[in-house]
N, C-alpha and C positions, 0 to 999 in steps of 0.2 A: 553708219556712214559718217566719216569726219570730212567736212567740207570747209575748205579755206577760201574765204572771199578774196577776190583779187582787188587790190587797191594800192595806190601809191602811199606807202607807209611813212609817216613822219617819225623822226627819232623819238624814242621813249626815254624814261628815266635812266640814269647811268646804271651800268651793271654793277653787281657787288665786286669788291676787291677779292681776288682769289690768291692765296699765298700758302706758305708752308711754315711749320714750326722748325726751328733750328736751334742749335745749342753751342754758340760761341761765347755766351756770357757767363756760363758756369765755370767753376774751377775744374770740374771733371770734363775731360775733352769729349768723351762719348763718341769717339770717331770723327769729330769735327776738327780735323787737324789742318786742313788747307782752305784758305780763303778762296783761292781760284776754283777749287773743286766745288765749294758751296755755291758760288756764283754760277758756275756752269750747270749744276744740277737744278737750281731754281729756274734757270732759263729753259732747260729741257722739259720741265713739267708745265711750262706756261704761267708760272707764278709772276705776279707783279708786286708782291710784298713778302716780307718774312716776319715771323714772330720769335722774339728771343727774350731772355731774362737779363735784367741789370739789377742784381739783388742788393738789398740793404747791406748785407754782409760785405759787399765789395768796397765799401767806404770805411775809412778809418777816422774816428772822431777824436782821437787822443791829442791831436795837434791844434784843436780849436775848430777851424773850418773843415768840414768833411773833405777828405782827399781820397781819390780813387786808387785802390791798391790791387784790385783784382779785375777781372773782366777785360784783360788786355786784348784777347783775341777778338772780342766784340768791338772794341774801340778801333781795332785795325780793320775789321770787316766793314763797319759803317761808312767810311769815306770811299771805299772801293765798290760797294754794292750799288746797283742802279735801281734798287727796289725800295718801296715804301716800308720803313720800319714800324713794327708794332712792338713796343717795349713793355714787358710785364714788370711791374715794380712791386717790391715788398719782400716778404720772407722774414721770419722772426730773427731778431738780432740779439744774441745774448751778450754782446760786447758793450751794450749801452743800457742804462737804467730803464726799466719798463719796456724793454724791447721784445718780450716773449709772452704774448704779442703786444703791440702798443695800444692798449686800452686805457692806460692811465694818462693823466695830463702830462706827466713827465715823458712818458713813452711817446706820446703824440708830438711833443716838441722836438724830440730827436728825429722822429719820422718826417716831420715837416722840413727839417734841416737837410735830410737825405734827399727829399723830393726836390728842393731848391738846387742842390748840387747836381742832380740828374738833369734837370732842365738846362742848367748852365752848360753841362758837358755835351748835350745832345741836340740842343735847339736847332742848330744849323742843318740837321738832317730831317727836320719836320716830321717827327715820329707821331704815331698814335700812342698815347700812354694808357696802360691798363693797370688798375689798382688791385694788386694781390692776385694770388692764383688759388682757386678752389678753397677759399676760407672756410666754407661750410663743411669741408671734409677733413682738413688738417691744417693746423696753424703754423706748422713748419718746424717743430722741434719736439723731441720726446717721443714716447711710444704712441702709436695710433690708437685713438679712442674708438669705442663702439660707434657704429653709424648713428648719426644724429637724426632725429625724426623732426620733420617740419621746420619751424622757425628756430627751435632750440630754446632751452631754458637760460635765463640770464646768468645762471651759475656756470654755464658752459661758455668758454671764450669764443667758440665758433658760432654762437647765437647771432641771429640776423641783426639784433639791436646793436651789437658791438661793431659788426662790420659796417653798418649804415653810418655810424658816427665817424669811423675812420675814412670811409669813402667821401663823405661830405667835406671833411677837413682836407683831404688830399686833392679833390677836385678844385676847391677854392684856392689852395696853395699854388697849384700848377697854373691855374688861370690868372692868378694875380701877377705871376711872373711873365706869362705868355698868354694873353687873352685869346689868341687865335689857335691855341693848342686844342687838338681833339683828345678828350679824356673819357674813357669808358670805365664802367664799374661792373663788379660782379665776378667775372670768370667763374661762374657758378658750376660747381661739379655736380655729380650725380644728385638729383633733387626730385624726389617723387612728387608728381603733380605740381611741380614748380612752387612748393610751399615756401621754401626759403627765399626764392627769388621774389615772390609776391610780398613777403614780409619786409625785405630790405627796401622794396619800392614804397610800401606803406610808411616805412620809417624814414623816407626822404633821400635814400641813396642816389636816386636819379634826378634830384631837384635841379642841379646845375650841370649835370653830366651830359655828354653827347650820345650816350647809348648804353645798353646793357650787353655784357658779354657772357656767353654760355658755352659749355662743352657738351658734345653729343657723342654718346657711344651706345652700342646695342649688341655687341658681339656675343654677349652671354645671355641674351634674351632666350626665354624658355622655347618659344616658337621660332622655327627657322624663318617663317614669314615676317617676323618682327626684326630680323637682323639685316635691315634694308635701309636705303636712303629714304624711301617713302615714309617709314616709321619716324625718322628724324624730322622730316618736313612737317608731318602731322603734329608732332610734338611742338615744333616751333610755332605753328599756327595757333595751337591751344595757348601757348604762352602769350602770344600777341593779343589774343582775345581777353585773356585774364588781365593783362596790363591795361588794356583799354578800359575795362571796368573800374580798375583802381584809379586811373588817371583821367577820369571824366571824358572818356572817348578819344583821348589823345593817342596817336599812333607812336610807338616807341621804336627807335632805331636799334636793331639787334645785330650783334657781331658774334659769329660762331668762331671762337678763337681756337677750338680744337674739335676735329671730327676725324674719324678714321676706323679702320678694321684691321686687326692684326693678322699676320699670316703665320703665326706660331703653330707648332705641332701640338696636338692635344686639345684639352678643354678650352673652348672659346676661340680657338684659332680658326681661320677661314682659308679655303683654297685660294691660291693666287689669282685665279681667273674671277672668282666670285667677288673677292675684295676689289679687284680692278674695275669690274662692272659697277660696283657700288659707288666708287669714287666718281665715275662718269655720270651716273644717275643723279648723284647729289648736286653736281654742278649744273646739269641740264635742268633739273627741277627747281633748285633754289634761285637760279637766275631770274625766275618769273615772279619772285616775291619783292615788291617794291620797297619794303621796309628793311630788307636784309642788306646790310651795308658791306659785309665782308665775311669770308669764311677761309680759315687757315687749316689745311690738312695736317693731320698729325701722323707722321711727320716726315721730313725730307728723306732721312735715311735711318736704317736700323741703328740702335745705339749700343748694340753688343752682338757677339757672334753666336750666342746660345740659341739654337733653333726651337727650343721648348719654352723659354722664358717669354711670356706674353709682352712685357714691356720692352723687350729687345726688338720686337718684330713689327712695329707699326709703320716702318719706313716705306717710301716709294722706291728707295734703292736699298740694296743689301748693305751689311756692315762693310764689305769690301768694295762698295761703290758700283755694283752692277745693278742696272735698272730692272725692277720687277715689271710685270705687265701693267700695273697701275700707273707707272710713269707715262706710258703712251696714252692711256685712256684719259688721264688728267689733262695732258697737253691738247688732245683732240677736242675734248669737251670745252675747255676754256677758250681755245681758238674759235670754236663755233659760236659761243655766246658773246665773245668780245667783238666778233665781226657783225653781229646782228643789229640792225636798226630796230626791229620789232621781234619779239618772241611770243608765240601763242602755244599754250600747252593744253592738251585735251587728255582726259582719262576716260575713254569710252567704256571700258569695263574696269572693275577694280584691279589695280596692279598692271594695267596695260596703258602705255603712254604713247602719244603722238605729239611731236613738237615741230612747229614750223619756225624757221629763222629767215626773216627777210633781210638780205644783205645788199650791198651796192652792186654785187655781181649777179644776183639772182635769188632763187628760193632754195633752201635746204630743208628737208624733212627727215627727222630722226625718229625712229620707233624702237621701243624696248619694253620688256616686262621687268617687274621688280626683282625677280630672282628665278633660279632654276625650278622652283615649285610652280611657276606659272608659264603657260604657253598660249599662243594665239595664232590665228591666220590673218593675212592681210592681202589686199590687192589694190593697186592703183589703177584708176580709170585712164589716166594719161601717162604714157611712157616717160620715164625720167631720161635726162641726157646722160646720167652716170649714176651708178649705185655701188655700194661696197659695205662690208662690215666694218665697224669702227675698229681701227688698228688691225684690219684684216684684208681678205681678198675682195676683188671685184665680184659683184653678183649680177644676175640678169635684171634688167630694168622693167620687164613687161609681164612676167609670169607671177601667178599667186605664189605665196611663200609662207612658211611658218616663222614665228617670232619667238625669241627667248630673251635672256638677260643681256646678251651682247647686242648693243645698239646697232641698227642698220641705218645707213645714211644715204638719202636720195637727193640728187641735184636736179633742179628744174630751171628753165629760163624765167626771166622776169615776168613774162606775160602768160605763163601757164596757169590754167584753171585747175587747181589741185583738189582731188577728192580721193579718199582711201576707205575702202570697205574693210572692217575689222570684225572678226568673230572669234569666239572661244569654243566653237563646236568641235566635232570629231576631227582629230588631226591625222595626217597620213602617217603610216608606220615608217620608222627610220629606214632610209635607203629607197623609199618609193616616192613617186611624184604625186 
């Protein structure tokens, strides 16, 4: 039995920023041809932020002071968008000495000049700055190297010790120009047991930074039960615990700058509905983590028309701009958490969740399971004023029902005493009551 105590709830800590990855800053358009379309789609999924790239290669150093010669689409998007920018900075630059990657003193000097130019060009938009993208996986040029294990050897440019030096310099450079800028480090790619993330923390990458950014994916996990939002949340909690140990108990602000599930056909692709439910689950669960400062879904739209290519199919919209089911689930989940003064999350059985959101209008209770592999039964003791499936039809407010991965949402008035009985016993056969 999950019982929610009735009380006048005071406002809690701010909710995480929820946004989406877009691609106006790269030379390749990847389908991001229209500023108006991008703004419309960000609004439709409930995003309040976007993440894009302003690469080092977009600046020309031949005339002395760095001048911006690419990323015109991004510079057009920035003044028109109503959303908080998160700009990923970096990318190896073979046009300057020591720029592949900037681990030498000369390379760092050019990198600093690039960062200064970026802040000058974008300061008016109050962006969050993120230093490099998945340094631990790929430095940005040449053939991909075998997967690096742990912190990496110093002979490998992807090693933690090299990134930590770049991160420290970059944070100090940006904050010297704009002391109020939010600067995050990491953009940590696939990292078993967070070994690389822990190493850059020990090497001082977070010393003056405002947080650590990480990427979360699990679509290729061996077990279907690990291809879920819950698995990602558990991984984040383990990271926070590890960082507390390294940082003498200090809590670390974490930014998830990529998370998502591709709907490609074939290996590691996910059904449209399962992917959609996962996005909603991630928002509903992550919103209760006080140290999570933001999460950016990857990504707003498919970057290519190939239905088999995995990288083409992470979007919430198709390549030709049609919404997938995930677009609705992201919108409904973000609307729910943004409206809440207080969120209370319970997991009465593994992979079964009950969330209450206390809002100015009343109380909303959402229930779901982590995936199609888990079912449960539930029954409210007090009838709700309204009930429906998220992004679906109205359902009865008073009868016992079975629960799956598609969240169900019940509305109660402000004074209702809410309790819900949940069990994972024998479920009725399909089509029976």
